[in-house]
C-alpha positions in Angstrom: 27.3 41.4 7.1 24.7 43.4 5.0 21.0 43.1 5.4 20.5 41.1 2.2 23.4 38.7 3.1 21.9 38.1 6.6 18.5 37.5 5.1 19.9 35.0 2.6 21.9 33.3 5.4 18.8 33.1 7.6 16.8 31.5 4.8 19.5 28.8 4.4 19.4 27.8 8.0 16.0 26.1 7.8 17.1 23.3 5.6 20.3 22.7 3.7 20.4 21.4 0.1 22.5 18.5 -1.0 25.1 19.2 -3.6 22.9 17.3 -6.1 20.0 19.6 -5.3 22.2 22.7 -5.6 23.3 21.5 -9.0 19.7 20.9 -10.1 18.7 24.3 -8.9 21.6 25.8 -11.0 20.5 23.9 -14.1 16.9 24.8 -13.7 17.7 28.4 -13.0 19.8 28.6 -16.1 16.9 27.1 -18.1 14.5 29.7 -16.7 17.0 32.5 -17.5 17.3 31.3 -21.1 13.5 31.4 -21.5 13.3 34.9 -19.9 16.2 36.1 -22.0 14.5 34.9 -25.2 11.4 36.9 -24.3 13.3 40.1 -23.4 13.9 42.9 -25.8 17.5 44.0 -26.4 16.6 47.5 -25.2 15.9 46.0 -21.7 19.4 44.6 -21.6 21.5 47.7 -22.0 22.5 48.3 -18.4 22.7 46.4 -15.1 19.9 48.5 -13.7 17.6 47.7 -16.6 18.6 44.0 -16.4 17.8 43.9 -12.7 14.4 45.6 -13.3 13.4 43.2 -16.1 14.6 40.1 -14.2 12.7 41.2 -11.1 9.6 41.9 -13.1 9.7 38.6 -15.1 10.4 36.6 -12.0 7.5 38.2 -10.1 5.1 37.7 -13.0 6.1 34.2 -14.2 8.2 32.3 -11.7 7.5 33.3 -8.1 3.7 32.7 -8.3 4.3 29.1 -9.5 6.8 28.4 -6.8 4.5 30.0 -4.2 1.6 27.8 -5.3 3.7 24.7 -5.3 5.1 25.4 -1.8 1.6 26.3 -0.4 0.4 22.9 -1.3 3.5 21.1 0.1 2.6 21.1 3.9 -0.9 19.8 3.1 0.5 16.9 1.1 3.1 16.2 3.8 0.4 16.2 6.4 -1.7 13.7 4.3 1.4 11.5 4.0 2.0 11.3 7.7 -1.7 10.9 8.6 -2.0 7.9 6.2 0.8 5.9 7.9 
């Protein structure tokens, strides 16, 4: 098993998604990909290396920070929920 595969597998062990959640993730990922594609020049899509570079760049600029902010707020909200009961 390669390093990346092991890392992905270890990330999956914490919590497993339901099939419905996996489907939603696929749908939302496709919607994100369409938006990023629309905002990418054709010169950036001429090779796998360039595609990987532009995808990584766009994800780091637009998507990952939003997910990180959302997740950073989640434990605080969960703690509030359990304290209020």
